[in-house]
C-alpha positions as CSV (number, residue, x, y, z in Angstrom):
1,M,145.2,110.0,74.3
2,T,143.6,111.2,77.6
3,K,146.1,111.4,80.4
4,I,144.8,109.4,83.4
5,T,146.8,109.4,86.5
6,G,146.4,106.7,89.2
7,I,147.1,107.3,92.8
8,I,147.2,104.5,95.5
9,A,146.4,105.9,98.9
10,E,145.1,105.5,102.4
11,F,144.6,109.2,103.3
12,N,144.7,108.2,107.0
13,P,143.9,111.0,107.5
14,F,144.0,113.3,104.4
15,H,146.4,116.2,104.9
16,K,148.2,119.0,102.9
17,G,150.9,116.5,101.7
18,H,148.1,114.5,100.0
19,E,146.7,117.7,98.6
20,Y,150.1,118.6,97.2
21,L,150.4,115.1,95.5
22,L,147.0,115.5,93.9
23,K,147.9,119.0,92.6
24,Q,151.1,117.6,91.1
25,A,149.2,114.9,89.2
26,T,148.0,115.7,85.7
27,G,144.9,114.7,83.7
28,L,142.1,112.8,85.2
29,K,143.0,111.6,88.7
30,I,141.8,108.2,89.9
31,V,142.5,107.2,93.5
32,A,142.5,103.6,94.6
33,M,142.0,104.0,98.3
34,S,142.1,101.5,101.2
35,G,138.7,101.1,102.9
36,N,138.4,100.9,106.7
37,W,141.5,98.8,107.3
38,M,145.1,99.9,106.6
39,Q,148.2,98.4,105.0
40,R,150.2,98.5,108.2
41,G,147.5,96.6,110.1
42,E,145.2,99.1,111.8
43,P,141.7,100.5,111.5
44,A,141.3,103.8,109.6
45,I,141.1,106.7,111.9
46,F,138.1,108.0,109.9
47,D,135.8,105.8,107.9
48,K,136.2,105.3,104.1
49,W,133.4,107.6,103.1
50,T,134.7,110.5,105.1
51,R,138.2,110.0,103.6
52,A,136.8,109.7,100.0
53,E,134.9,112.9,100.5
54,M,138.1,114.7,101.6
55,A,139.9,113.4,98.5
56,L,137.2,114.6,96.1
57,Q,137.1,118.0,97.8
58,C,140.9,118.3,97.2
59,G,141.1,117.4,93.5
60,A,140.4,113.6,93.0
61,D,138.1,112.8,90.0
62,L,137.2,109.2,91.0
63,V,137.8,107.3,94.2
64,V,137.4,103.5,94.2
65,E,137.9,101.1,97.1
66,L,140.6,98.5,97.6
67,P,139.2,95.3,99.0
68,V,140.4,94.4,102.5
69,T,142.4,91.5,101.1
70,V,144.4,94.0,99.1
71,S,144.6,96.9,101.5
72,V,145.9,94.8,104.5
73,Q,148.9,93.3,102.8
74,A,152.7,93.6,102.7
75,A,154.0,96.2,100.1
76,D,154.4,93.9,97.1
77,F,150.9,92.4,97.3
78,F,149.3,95.7,98.2
79,A,150.9,97.3,95.2
80,T,150.0,94.5,92.8
81,G,146.4,94.4,93.8
82,A,146.0,98.2,93.6
83,V,147.7,98.5,90.2
84,E,145.5,95.7,88.8
85,I,142.4,97.7,89.8
86,L,143.8,101.0,88.4
87,S,144.9,99.3,85.1
88,Q,141.3,98.2,84.6
89,L,140.3,101.8,84.7
90,G,142.8,102.7,82.0
91,I,145.5,104.7,83.8
92,N,148.6,105.5,81.8
93,Q,150.6,106.9,84.7
94,L,150.9,106.2,88.4
95,S,151.9,109.1,90.7
96,F,153.2,108.7,94.3
97,G,155.3,110.4,96.9
98,S,158.8,109.2,97.8
99,E,161.6,110.2,100.1
100,T,164.1,109.8,97.3
101,L,163.9,110.4,93.6
102,V,165.4,107.7,91.4
103,D,164.4,106.5,87.9
104,Y,161.6,104.2,88.9
105,N,160.7,103.6,85.3
106,E,164.2,102.2,84.7
107,I,163.8,100.0,87.8
108,A,160.5,98.7,86.4
109,Q,162.1,97.8,83.1
110,S,165.0,96.1,84.9
111,Y,162.5,94.0,86.9
112,A,160.5,93.1,83.7
113,H,163.7,91.8,82.1
114,H,165.0,89.9,85.2
115,Q,161.9,89.0,87.1
116,K,162.5,85.2,87.1
117,E,166.0,85.6,88.4
118,M,165.1,88.2,91.0
119,E,162.2,86.2,92.4
120,A,164.3,83.0,92.4
121,Y,167.0,84.8,94.4
122,L,164.4,86.1,96.8
123,Q,163.2,82.6,97.5
124,S,166.7,81.4,98.0
125,L,167.4,83.7,100.9
126,P,167.5,82.4,104.5
127,E,164.1,82.0,106.2
128,E,165.3,83.8,109.3
129,L,165.4,87.0,107.4
130,S,162.3,89.2,107.4
131,Y,160.6,89.8,104.0
132,P,161.8,93.5,104.0
133,E,165.3,92.4,104.5
134,K,165.0,89.9,101.7
135,T,163.7,92.5,99.3
136,Q,166.6,94.9,100.3
137,Q,169.1,92.2,99.4
138,M,167.3,91.4,96.1
139,W,167.4,95.0,94.9
140,G,171.0,95.4,96.1
141,K,172.1,92.4,94.0
142,F,170.3,93.2,90.8
143,T,170.4,97.0,90.8
144,S,172.5,99.8,92.4
145,L,169.8,100.5,95.0
146,S,170.7,100.6,98.7
147,F,168.1,101.8,101.2
148,S,167.1,101.4,104.9
149,G,163.9,100.9,106.8
150,Q,163.6,104.7,107.2
151,T,162.3,105.2,103.7
152,P,158.9,103.3,103.7
153,N,157.5,105.3,100.7
154,H,160.6,104.5,98.6
155,V,160.1,100.8,99.5
156,L,156.5,101.0,98.4
157,A,157.6,102.8,95.2
158,L,159.8,99.8,94.4
159,A,156.7,97.6,94.9
160,Y,154.9,99.8,92.4
161,A,157.8,99.4,89.9
162,K,157.4,95.7,90.1
163,A,153.6,95.9,89.8
164,V,153.6,98.1,86.6
165,A,156.4,96.2,84.9
166,G,155.3,95.3,81.4
167,R,152.0,97.2,81.7
168,G,153.0,100.4,79.8
169,I,152.2,102.6,82.9
170,E,154.6,105.5,83.5
171,L,155.8,106.0,87.1
172,V,155.8,109.6,88.3
173,A,157.5,110.2,91.6
174,V,156.9,113.3,93.7
175,Q,159.5,114.3,96.2
176,R,158.1,114.3,99.7
177,E,158.5,117.6,101.5
178,G,159.0,118.3,105.2
179,N,159.8,116.1,108.2
180,F,157.4,113.4,107.0
181,H,158.3,110.8,109.6
182,S,158.2,113.0,112.7
183,L,155.7,112.3,115.5
184,D,155.6,116.0,116.2
185,L,153.8,118.8,114.4
186,D,156.7,120.6,112.9
187,E,156.8,123.4,110.3
188,G,155.7,122.4,106.8
189,F,153.9,119.2,106.0
190,A,152.9,117.0,109.0
191,S,153.0,113.2,108.8
192,A,149.8,111.2,109.0
193,T,151.2,109.5,112.0
194,A,151.6,112.8,113.9
195,L,148.1,113.9,112.9
196,R,146.6,110.6,114.1
197,Q,148.4,111.0,117.4
198,Q,147.0,114.5,117.8
199,I,143.4,113.5,116.8
200,L,143.3,110.6,119.2
201,G,144.8,112.9,121.9
202,L,141.7,115.1,121.4
203,T,143.7,118.0,120.2
204,E,141.6,121.1,119.3
205,L,141.1,121.4,115.5
206,S,142.6,124.9,115.6
207,A,146.0,123.4,116.3
208,L,145.8,121.3,113.1
209,K,144.6,123.9,110.6
210,K,148.2,124.6,109.4
211,Y,148.5,121.0,108.2
212,V,145.0,120.2,106.8
213,P,143.4,121.8,103.8
214,A,140.8,124.4,105.0
215,Q,137.9,122.9,103.0
216,I,138.2,119.5,104.8
217,L,139.1,120.5,108.3
218,H,135.6,120.1,109.5
219,N,135.8,116.4,108.7
220,Y,138.4,116.0,111.5
221,N,135.4,116.4,113.9
222,K,134.1,113.0,112.7
223,P,134.3,110.0,115.1
224,A,137.9,108.7,115.2
225,T,139.0,105.1,116.0
226,S,142.1,103.1,116.8
227,W,143.1,99.6,117.7
228,E,142.2,100.2,121.3
229,H,138.6,100.1,120.3
230,Y,139.0,96.5,119.2
231,F,141.5,95.0,121.6
232,A,138.9,93.2,123.8
233,F,137.3,91.6,120.7
234,L,140.8,90.5,119.6
235,Q,141.6,89.0,123.0
236,Y,138.4,87.1,123.0
237,K,139.0,85.6,119.5
238,I,142.6,84.4,120.4
239,I,141.7,83.0,123.8
240,S,138.3,81.4,123.2
241,N,139.2,79.2,120.2
242,P,142.9,78.5,119.7
243,A,142.2,76.0,117.0
244,Y,140.6,78.8,115.0
245,L,144.0,80.4,114.5
246,E,145.0,77.6,112.2
247,E,142.5,78.8,109.6
248,I,143.8,82.4,109.4
249,F,145.7,83.8,106.5
250,Q,149.5,83.7,106.8
251,L,149.4,82.6,110.5
252,N,151.8,79.7,111.2
253,Q,152.0,77.5,114.3
254,E,155.0,79.3,115.7
255,L,153.2,82.7,115.6
256,A,149.9,81.1,116.9
257,V,151.7,79.8,120.0
258,R,153.5,83.2,120.6
259,L,150.1,84.9,120.3
260,Q,148.3,82.6,122.7
261,R,151.0,83.2,125.4
262,A,151.4,87.0,124.8
263,V,147.7,87.8,124.7
264,K,147.3,86.8,128.4
265,K,150.1,89.2,129.4
266,A,149.4,92.2,127.2
267,H,147.2,95.1,128.6
268,N,146.7,96.7,125.3
269,F,147.3,96.3,121.6
270,T,150.7,98.0,121.5
271,E,152.0,95.7,124.3
272,L,150.7,92.6,122.4
273,V,152.6,93.6,119.3
274,E,155.8,94.3,121.3
275,L,155.5,90.8,123.0
276,V,155.0,89.0,119.7
277,H,157.3,90.6,117.2
278,T,160.9,89.4,116.5
279,K,163.6,90.2,114.1
280,R,162.0,87.8,111.6
281,Y,158.4,88.8,112.3
282,T,158.3,92.6,112.0
283,K,155.8,94.8,113.9
284,A,154.0,95.6,110.7
285,R,153.6,91.9,109.9
286,V,152.3,91.2,113.4
287,R,149.8,94.0,113.2
288,R,148.5,92.6,109.9
289,L,148.2,89.1,111.3
290,L,146.2,90.5,114.3
291,T,144.0,92.3,111.8
292,Y,143.4,89.0,109.9
293,I,142.4,87.3,113.1
294,L,140.0,90.1,114.1
295,L,138.5,90.2,110.6
296,D,138.3,86.4,110.0
297,I,140.5,86.5,106.9
298,P,140.8,82.8,105.8
299,R,143.9,81.1,104.3
300,D,142.1,80.9,100.9
301,F,140.1,83.8,99.5
302,E,139.0,85.2,96.2
303,T,139.5,88.9,95.3
304,P,136.3,90.4,94.1
305,Q,135.9,91.0,90.4
306,G,133.9,94.3,90.6
307,I,135.3,97.7,91.5
308,H,133.5,99.5,94.3
309,V,133.0,103.3,93.6
310,L,133.1,105.6,96.6
311,G,132.8,108.9,94.8
312,F,133.4,111.0,91.7
313,S,133.5,114.4,90.1
314,A,131.7,115.3,86.8
315,A,134.9,114.3,84.9
316,G,135.1,111.1,86.9
317,Q,131.5,110.2,86.1
318,K,132.2,110.6,82.4
319,L,135.1,108.2,82.7
320,L,133.0,105.6,84.5
321,G,130.6,105.6,81.5
322,Q,133.4,104.8,79.1
323,H,134.7,101.7,80.9
324,K,133.8,98.1,80.6
325,A,135.1,97.1,84.0
326,Q,132.4,95.9,86.4
327,M,131.7,99.0,88.5
328,I,129.7,98.6,91.7
329,S,128.0,101.9,92.6
330,K,125.5,100.5,95.1
331,I,125.6,97.5,97.3
332,G,122.2,95.8,98.0
333,Q,121.3,92.3,98.8
334,K,124.0,90.9,96.5
335,P,127.4,91.5,98.2
336,W,130.2,93.1,96.4
337,D,132.9,91.4,98.5
338,P,131.8,89.4,101.6
339,L,135.2,89.7,103.4
340,T,135.4,93.5,102.9
341,Q,131.8,94.0,104.0
342,K,132.2,91.8,107.1
343,A,135.4,93.8,107.9
344,D,133.3,97.0,107.7
345,E,130.8,95.6,110.1
346,I,133.5,94.8,112.6
347,Y,134.9,98.4,112.0
348,Q,131.5,99.7,113.0
349,L,131.8,97.9,116.4
350,G,134.6,100.2,117.3
351,N,133.2,103.2,115.6
352,P,129.4,102.9,115.7
353,E,128.9,106.6,114.9
354,A,130.4,106.1,111.5
355,G,127.1,104.6,110.4
356,E,126.3,102.0,107.7
357,Q,129.3,101.5,105.5
358,N,127.9,99.5,102.6
359,Y,124.2,98.7,102.1
360,G,122.3,101.4,100.3
361,R,125.3,103.8,100.3
362,R,125.6,105.6,97.0
363,P,128.8,107.2,95.6
364,I,129.6,110.7,96.8
365,I,129.2,113.3,94.0
366,F,131.4,116.4,94.2
367,P,130.4,119.0,93.9
368,S,127.0,118.0,95.1
369,P,124.3,118.3,92.4
370,V,121.9,121.2,92.7
371,K,118.5,120.0,93.8
């Protein structure tokens, strides 16, 4: 049986830690990558095509896109949606980085055996607890796991364990190296957060070359974007039509009222998040809700059936020919996913130099075919 490794990623931006993860993976390597909007509720610093190209240049065989209704979700829903896409492509193992190495396959088996009890316990916990706090208590009760909010990749790995339970997919954890949460450029691997901070601060590329694979460093010259490019659009949406907020995914009346008050006081996106978040409503949740508002994500939506291909190697192209899943290689008049495509159009408002993100774009082939 051909070994096919799935990797769920954002590559925001791609750096040497991501290159290391791809090198550790074995067999064909399929990446399910977030498009132009990220899981923690923010725009991608570089557009999806640029990031897909970086991944292909550093060892990926196939890069497919996560719909926006999967990519901008809390960990459990993000993991479930991504694993569903990768399972359609026939992966038999899922590789990921984690701050701590435990037996995630044993955890997946435990969840498969006790899923109903674990989910019922989760639902029974007090409403004033945040969702991350509830999941920590659930894992603590049913397993020996104990962890803090300082291990986000471990938390995501537990979501992967839930998502693959009963699917016959092996989990392969790779120990993260270096000071991966630091906001500074330390020795070793730099965090994506530190790199975004440097890029948006207009740091010279020469200062980043220790942390970025040499073959993709030139891509860091591409137009970069952040929430500040969209803050005025967001203010307008919240202020101009308060009733509209009632139609937005996961937005309740309490949060809508808090937002309407806070948006008149905040001078920027960061201040708005600070004014709205509480112990129950984490900053990550608030950022996602603000993303849903900006992108018009409704309470009810359908996840697209087809899988949008961003790029492939020769080996990845062979795999595409063997699969029965509905693969979308070019978007024309018929939309792939209206919500994702509208989200891309809004992304272009803040990053117009990124260019058209969907119509007529063909998958990246790496290495480029000889003409």
